[in-house]
C-alpha positions as CSV (number, residue, x, y, z in Angstrom):
1,M,91.3,100.6,114.7
2,S,88.2,101.3,112.4
3,N,87.9,104.7,114.3
4,L,90.9,106.3,112.6
5,R,90.3,109.0,110.4
6,C,92.0,109.5,107.1
7,T,94.3,112.4,107.1
8,H,93.6,113.0,103.4
9,C,89.8,113.2,103.1
10,G,88.6,112.9,106.8
11,E,86.5,110.0,106.3
12,E,86.5,107.3,109.3
13,G,86.8,103.6,109.0
14,L,90.5,102.8,107.7
15,E,91.0,99.2,106.4
16,A,93.9,97.4,108.0
17,G,96.5,95.8,105.7
18,F,100.3,95.6,105.4
19,I,103.2,96.5,103.1
20,M,104.6,93.5,101.4
21,D,108.2,92.7,100.7
22,S,109.1,90.2,98.3
23,G,112.7,90.7,97.9
24,E,115.5,88.2,98.4
25,H,115.6,86.9,101.8
26,S,112.9,89.1,103.0
27,S,110.3,88.2,105.8
28,G,107.3,88.9,103.6
29,F,106.7,92.4,105.1
30,A,108.5,95.7,105.2
31,R,109.9,97.6,108.2
32,W,111.0,100.9,109.1
33,V,114.7,101.5,109.9
34,E,115.7,104.4,112.1
35,G,118.3,106.8,110.7
36,A,119.1,107.7,107.0
37,L,119.8,105.2,104.3
38,E,123.5,104.1,104.3
39,R,124.6,101.6,101.7
40,G,127.4,99.0,102.2
41,V,130.2,97.9,99.8
42,F,127.7,95.9,97.8
43,G,125.0,98.4,97.5
44,G,122.5,97.0,100.2
45,A,121.3,98.9,103.2
46,K,123.4,98.8,106.3
47,L,121.3,97.5,108.8
48,F,123.5,96.1,111.8
49,G,122.5,97.4,115.0
50,R,119.7,99.7,113.8
51,P,116.2,99.5,115.4
52,K,113.5,98.0,112.8
53,W,109.9,98.6,113.4
54,E,107.1,96.7,112.1
55,I,104.7,98.9,109.8
56,D,100.9,98.8,110.4
57,A,99.4,100.0,107.2
58,Y,95.6,101.3,106.9
59,R,93.8,102.1,103.6
60,C,90.9,104.6,103.3
61,R,88.0,102.9,102.0
62,Y,86.7,106.1,100.4
63,C,89.8,107.9,98.8
64,H,92.2,105.0,98.9
65,H,94.9,107.0,100.9
66,L,97.5,104.9,102.8
67,E,98.2,105.6,106.2
68,L,101.3,104.1,107.7
69,F,102.4,103.6,111.5
70,A,105.5,102.4,112.8
71,S,104.0,100.2,115.7
72,R,106.8,98.0,117.5
73,P,110.3,96.9,117.1
74,S,110.9,93.7,115.3
């Protein structure tokens, strides 16, 4: 995907990476969850039955702007 253009500065050549999640019981990477944030009784996000998508992250080599794309359900 090196032919992607940065939406901030317009340069071509975004570098692939990922958004790390190191919280308790995490899978090591962040996901996008459909719908507004709803908190459960203990303050955590309600996730049951909600689609979760993996996030593809790219960083512009010139201005360091991040571009995020929800790519596929996990």
